[in-house]
C-alpha positions as CSV (number, residue, x, y, z in Angstrom):
1,M,-0.1,0.0,-0.2
2,N,1.4,3.5,-1.1
3,S,2.0,5.3,2.2
4,T,2.5,8.4,0.8
5,W,0.1,11.3,-0.9
6,S,0.8,14.1,-3.6
7,L,-0.8,17.4,-3.6
8,E,-3.5,16.0,-6.1
9,D,-4.8,13.4,-3.7
10,L,-4.8,15.9,-1.0
11,Y,-6.7,18.3,-2.8
12,R,-9.1,15.2,-4.3
13,S,-9.9,13.9,-0.5
14,I,-10.7,17.3,0.9
15,A,-13.0,17.9,-2.4
16,R,-15.0,15.0,-1.7
17,Q,-15.0,15.4,1.7
18,W,-16.5,19.2,1.3
19,R,-19.5,18.2,3.5
20,T,-17.6,17.2,6.4
21,V,-15.4,20.4,6.3
22,L,-18.6,22.9,5.7
23,T,-20.3,21.0,8.5
24,V,-17.4,21.4,10.6
25,V,-16.2,25.1,9.7
26,L,-20.4,26.1,10.8
27,V,-19.9,24.0,14.2
28,V,-17.4,26.1,14.9
29,V,-18.0,29.2,13.7
30,G,-21.3,29.0,15.6
31,I,-19.5,27.7,19.2
32,A,-17.2,31.3,17.9
33,V,-20.6,33.3,18.0
34,V,-21.9,31.8,21.4
35,A,-18.5,32.3,23.2
36,N,-18.9,36.0,22.5
37,F,-22.1,36.3,23.7
38,V,-21.2,34.8,27.3
39,W,-17.7,35.9,27.3
40,P,-17.3,38.2,30.5
41,E,-17.5,42.1,30.3
42,R,-13.9,43.2,31.7
43,Y,-12.6,47.1,31.8
44,A,-9.4,48.1,32.2
45,A,-8.3,51.7,33.8
46,T,-4.2,52.7,33.8
47,A,-2.7,55.3,36.2
48,V,0.3,56.9,35.2
49,M,3.0,57.8,37.9
50,T,6.2,59.2,38.1
51,V,9.2,57.9,40.5
52,E,11.6,60.2,41.9
53,P,14.3,59.3,44.5
54,V,13.2,59.1,48.0
55,A,16.7,58.3,50.5
56,V,18.1,59.9,53.2
57,Q,20.7,62.2,53.1
58,S,22.7,59.9,55.3
59,S,22.2,56.8,52.7
60,G,23.8,58.5,49.6
61,S,21.7,56.8,47.5
62,D,20.2,59.6,44.5
63,G,19.2,56.9,41.8
64,V,15.7,54.7,41.5
65,N,16.0,51.1,40.0
66,M,12.7,50.9,38.4
67,D,12.7,47.3,38.0
68,T,12.9,47.0,42.2
69,E,10.3,49.7,42.2
70,R,7.7,47.9,40.2
71,V,8.8,44.8,42.3
72,V,7.4,46.9,45.5
73,A,4.2,48.7,43.4
74,T,2.5,45.4,43.6
75,S,4.0,43.9,47.3
76,T,1.9,42.8,50.3
77,E,2.8,46.0,52.0
78,V,1.1,48.3,49.3
79,L,-1.6,46.1,48.1
80,A,-2.8,46.4,51.8
81,L,-3.0,50.0,52.2
82,A,-4.8,50.3,48.9
83,A,-7.2,47.6,50.1
84,E,-8.3,50.0,53.0
85,K,-9.3,52.6,50.8
86,L,-11.6,50.4,48.7
87,P,-14.6,48.7,49.7
88,D,-15.0,44.9,50.0
89,A,-11.6,44.3,48.1
90,S,-9.3,42.4,49.2
91,V,-5.4,42.0,48.8
92,G,-5.9,39.0,47.0
93,E,-8.1,40.2,44.6
94,L,-6.1,43.5,44.0
95,R,-3.1,41.5,43.1
96,D,-5.1,38.6,40.9
97,S,-6.6,42.2,38.8
98,A,-3.5,44.6,38.5
99,E,-0.4,44.7,36.7
100,V,2.3,47.2,36.3
101,F,4.4,48.2,33.4
102,V,7.7,50.4,33.1
103,P,8.0,52.5,30.0
104,R,11.5,52.2,28.1
105,G,14.3,54.6,29.1
106,A,11.1,56.4,31.9
107,D,11.0,56.9,35.6
108,V,7.1,56.1,35.5
109,L,4.9,53.5,36.5
110,E,1.7,52.8,34.5
111,F,-0.6,50.6,36.9
112,K,-3.4,48.9,35.3
113,F,-6.8,47.1,36.7
114,T,-8.5,44.8,35.2
115,S,-12.1,44.7,36.8
116,R,-16.1,43.8,35.7
117,D,-17.1,47.7,36.8
118,P,-15.1,50.1,35.1
119,Q,-15.6,52.7,37.6
120,A,-14.3,50.0,39.9
121,A,-11.1,49.6,37.4
122,A,-10.3,53.2,37.6
123,D,-10.9,53.9,41.3
124,S,-8.9,50.2,42.4
125,A,-5.8,51.7,39.9
126,N,-5.8,55.2,41.3
127,A,-5.8,53.7,45.3
128,I,-3.0,51.6,44.5
129,A,-0.7,53.9,42.7
130,T,-1.2,56.6,45.8
131,A,-0.4,53.7,47.9
132,Y,3.0,52.7,45.8
133,G,3.5,56.7,46.6
134,N,2.5,56.6,50.4
135,Q,4.2,53.8,50.9
136,R,7.7,54.8,49.5
137,V,7.2,58.1,51.8
138,A,6.5,56.0,54.9
139,T,9.5,53.4,54.5
140,A,11.9,56.9,54.1
141,Q,10.3,58.2,57.1
142,R,10.8,55.3,58.7
143,V,14.3,54.9,58.0
144,L,15.1,58.9,58.7
145,D,13.6,58.6,62.3
146,E,15.8,55.8,62.7
147,A,18.9,57.9,62.1
148,I,17.8,60.1,64.2
149,E,17.0,57.8,67.1
150,S,20.1,56.6,66.5
151,L,22.5,59.6,66.6
152,T,20.3,61.1,69.6
153,T,21.3,57.9,71.5
154,R,25.1,58.8,70.5
155,V,24.8,62.1,71.5
156,I,23.3,61.2,75.1
157,E,26.0,58.3,75.5
158,L,28.9,60.6,74.4
159,T,27.5,63.5,76.5
160,G,27.6,61.4,79.5
161,R,31.1,60.2,79.0
162,I,32.4,64.0,78.6
163,A,30.6,65.2,82.3
164,A,32.3,61.9,84.0
165,L,36.3,63.4,83.0
166,E,38.3,66.0,84.2
167,E,38.2,69.7,82.4
168,D,41.7,69.6,81.5
169,D,41.1,65.6,80.1
170,P,42.6,65.8,76.5
171,V,39.7,62.8,75.7
172,R,37.1,65.6,76.5
173,A,38.1,67.9,73.5
174,S,37.6,64.9,71.5
175,L,34.8,63.1,72.4
176,E,33.0,67.2,72.3
177,L,34.1,67.3,68.7
178,Q,32.3,64.4,67.9
179,V,28.9,65.5,69.5
180,D,29.4,68.4,67.3
181,T,29.6,66.4,64.9
182,L,26.7,64.5,65.4
183,Q,24.1,67.0,66.5
184,E,25.0,68.9,63.0
185,Q,24.0,66.0,61.1
186,Q,21.0,65.5,63.4
187,A,20.0,68.4,62.4
188,N,20.4,68.3,58.7
189,L,18.0,65.3,59.1
190,T,15.4,66.7,60.9
191,P,13.7,69.0,58.7
192,S,13.9,66.5,55.5
193,T,10.9,66.1,53.4
194,F,10.1,63.6,51.0
195,Y,8.6,63.9,47.8
196,S,8.2,60.2,46.0
197,G,6.4,61.6,42.7
198,S,3.1,62.5,41.3
199,L,0.4,60.7,39.5
200,V,0.7,62.7,36.3
201,S,-2.5,60.9,34.8
202,P,-5.2,59.3,36.8
203,A,-7.3,56.5,35.9
204,V,-10.6,57.5,34.3
205,A,-13.5,55.0,34.1
206,P,-13.3,53.0,30.6
207,A,-15.8,53.3,28.2
208,D,-15.2,50.2,26.3
209,S,-14.5,46.8,27.3
210,T,-11.7,45.0,27.0
211,R,-13.9,41.9,25.3
212,P,-12.9,41.1,21.6
213,A,-15.6,42.3,19.0
214,L,-18.0,39.9,17.2
215,T,-15.9,40.4,14.5
216,V,-12.7,38.8,15.8
217,F,-14.5,35.5,17.2
218,I,-16.0,35.0,13.7
219,A,-12.7,35.2,12.0
220,A,-11.4,33.2,14.7
221,G,-13.8,30.5,14.2
222,L,-13.5,30.7,10.7
223,F,-9.9,29.9,10.7
224,L,-9.6,27.4,13.5
225,G,-13.1,25.4,11.8
226,M,-11.4,25.3,8.3
227,F,-8.2,23.5,10.0
228,L,-10.2,21.1,12.0
229,G,-12.6,20.6,9.2
230,V,-9.5,19.6,6.3
231,F,-8.0,17.0,9.4
232,V,-11.6,15.5,9.6
233,A,-11.9,15.2,6.1
234,L,-8.1,14.0,5.6
235,T,-8.5,11.7,8.3
236,R,-12.0,9.9,6.8
237,A,-10.4,9.4,3.6
238,R,-7.4,8.3,4.8
239,F,-9.4,5.5,6.6
240,A,-11.2,5.0,3.8
241,A,-8.6,4.4,1.7
242,S,-7.1,1.9,4.5
243,A,-10.1,0.0,4.4
244,A,-10.3,-0.2,0.3
245,D,-6.9,-1.8,0.2
246,Q,-7.4,-4.5,2.7
247,P,-7.8,-8.0,1.2
248,V,-11.5,-9.8,1.7
249,V,-11.1,-12.9,3.5
250,P,-14.0,-15.1,3.6
251,A,-15.4,-15.6,7.3
252,P,-14.8,-19.4,8.0
253,R,-18.3,-21.3,7.9
254,H,-18.6,-23.3,11.5
255,A,-20.7,-26.9,10.8
256,D,-24.3,-26.3,11.7
257,P,-24.9,-29.0,14.1
258,Q,-29.3,-29.3,11.9
259,D,-27.2,-29.3,8.5
260,N,-25.5,-32.6,10.1
261,R,-28.5,-34.4,11.1
262,A,-29.7,-33.3,8.1
263,A,-27.5,-34.6,5.7
264,A,-27.3,-37.7,7.6
265,A,-31.1,-38.5,7.5
266,A,-30.8,-38.1,3.3
267,A,-28.1,-40.3,3.4
268,T,-30.1,-43.0,5.3
269,H,-32.8,-42.7,3.0
270,K,-30.9,-42.9,-0.5
271,H,-29.9,-46.7,1.2
272,A,-33.1,-47.5,2.5
273,D,-34.2,-47.3,-1.4
274,R,-31.5,-49.4,-2.9
275,P,-32.5,-53.5,-3.4
276,P,-31.0,-56.2,-1.3
277,Q,-27.7,-57.2,-2.4
278,Q,-29.8,-60.5,-3.4
279,D,-32.3,-59.1,-5.5
280,R,-29.5,-57.4,-7.6
281,L,-28.1,-60.5,-8.8
282,P,-29.0,-61.7,-12.1
283,K,-32.0,-64.4,-12.0
284,V,-31.2,-67.8,-13.7
285,E,-33.8,-68.2,-15.6
286,R,-35.9,-71.7,-14.9
287,P,-36.6,-74.1,-17.7
288,G,-40.3,-74.4,-19.2
289,P,-42.8,-77.3,-20.2
290,E,-41.6,-77.2,-23.6
291,S,-37.9,-77.4,-22.9
292,R,-38.5,-80.1,-20.0
293,S,-41.0,-82.4,-22.9
294,A,-37.9,-81.7,-25.3
295,R,-35.9,-83.3,-22.9
296,G,-37.8,-85.9,-22.7
297,V,-38.0,-87.2,-25.8
298,R,-34.7,-89.0,-27.5
299,R,-34.1,-88.7,-30.7
300,P,-33.5,-92.0,-32.8
């Protein structure tokens, strides 16, 4: 059997199965149309926020790592702050529907939120962006407070050591210089204010949903239906060709007990109709009266 098909064979096979192809295409397109009506409405809103360096002066950090900030923007701490501002919202729901993007070459974060309610999508995107900015400020403020507390503790410690020394002790002058330096650093940190960035483009309720149009579903159904239809048609043609090439082997006939009994009865009947063996022997003619009288006459 030839296992390869030419392009002409494929074309003829598909042409012979055109009803199958058409049926599959219609079924798939119908499913696509139904899917368009049952597809849930989803709305996406995007908020854009600039990212400014936020650092305590003593840390010496002036740059912003946008990849790090993108991860921080969807952290549990940020989402928990946003959930407090949204009714009936949980951290898990916000994490599943929120996405954060970083445009190439820009210190900007785009907060995208998808929801079935357009206004809820806009409110959630703005809440997450605002919570991210507040979290950055709170983190910087916490670091500043810890630095000021550490400086204050050190100044109190050195002041106590100075008080225990004599006026003419040479160590006293060195400790007083350290105290002056620490107090100067403390004065520089105390009035620090932080600016994490601004919400330059707040999210608004979208008018259109993210559900594809009906034409998109129909086009996808046509493409998928043609592919499946041709596949089914070629499969059926292949099986039909294989079945036609198989040799026809007659099924073995099993002896029927009734046929055996009928044959035996026929044979018995045939033997019964035959004459007995002795009846079939040639008969010897008995001499008649004339022959006996003829034998009784003597010739002269």
